[in-house]
N, C-alpha and C positions, 0 to 999 in steps of 0.2 A: 833341680833334681829332688824328687820326693824323699822325705826322711823315712827310712825303712822302719824305724821304731814306732812311727805313728801312721803307718799304712796298713790297714787290715786286709787280710786275704780271705778270711772267713769269719762269720759270726754265727754262733749256735746258742739258741735259747729254746729248748724244747718246751712244749706245752706242759704246764704244771711244774717245771723245773724251778729250783731255788737259786740257781747260778746261771750266768751267761758266760760263754767262753768265746774269746776272740783270738784268732791266729794272726800274728803280726808278720810283716814281710821280712823282718830280721830273724825269724825263726822262733820267736818267743810265743808261748801260749798263755794268754792272760785268763785269769779266773776272777769272776766278778759276782760275789754273792748279791742277790737282789736287795738284801737289807742295806748293803753298802751303797749300791747305786741309788736307792731311794733316799737313804739318809744324807747322802752328799749331792742331792739334786741341785744342779747349778742355776735353776731359774731364780729370777728376782723375787718372786713370791716367797720362796724358801730362804734365800740367802741375802736378800736386800742388795745394796750396792756397795758394800764395804770391800776392802782389799783381801779379805779372807773368806774361806768357806768353812762352815761348821757342820757337824753331824747333827741331824735332826731325827730323833727316833720317832717311829710311828708311821702310820699310813699303810696302805695295802701294798705288799711287796710282790704281788703277782703282776707280771708284765703282760699287757693285753696285745700291744703291737710294738714292733721295732721297725723304724723306717730310716733310710739314709737321708741326710741333709747335704745336698751337693756332694763334694768329695772330701769333706772335712769333719763330719759329725754324724751322730745318730740321734733320732728323736724317739724317746721312750714314752709310751702311754701306759699308765698303771691301771690296775683293776678297779680302783675307786674313782677313775675319771681324771686324776691329775695327769696333765700331759703338756706342761709348758717348758719342761727342761730340754735343752739342746746340749748333748754331751759330745764335746769335740773329741777327736781321736787322741789328741795330746792329753786332755783331761782324763779320758778313760785309761790311757796307759799309766798315768800317775795313780789311778785308783786300784791298779792290779793287786790282788790279794794272794797270788801264788807264793809258794815257799821261797822262791828265789827273790821276790820283791819284798815280802813281809815275813820276817822270821816268826816262828810259832809263838814265841814269848811276847810278841807285839800284836798278834792278830786281833785281840779284843780292844785295842786302843781305838778311840774315836777322836783323834786329835783334830784341832783346827788346822786347815791347810791354806796355803797361799792360793789365790785365784789365778788360774792359768789362762 
């Protein structure tokens, strides 16, 4: 049985938007600022092969394309051509920046995270 917490039902990222929204099957609506998605790009070029993921500032945060990868992830291509990150649904759920997932006083933290 699929985990409803990591099963998207809709993905919205309008042209020139600065956030992407994902509706999850458990009723949660995830908010993903592009700065967070780009900064926590999970690709080996950005993160290496360690057990943790760190925030890397910089890069173009405009999303050129979003494509599904099987039934487990999204592939994001950024405006500057960077396109090697595969964002699993489990990873995306962990990056959610909505008020329920990240209290306002922690929104500006860019902490190191465990690799999922």
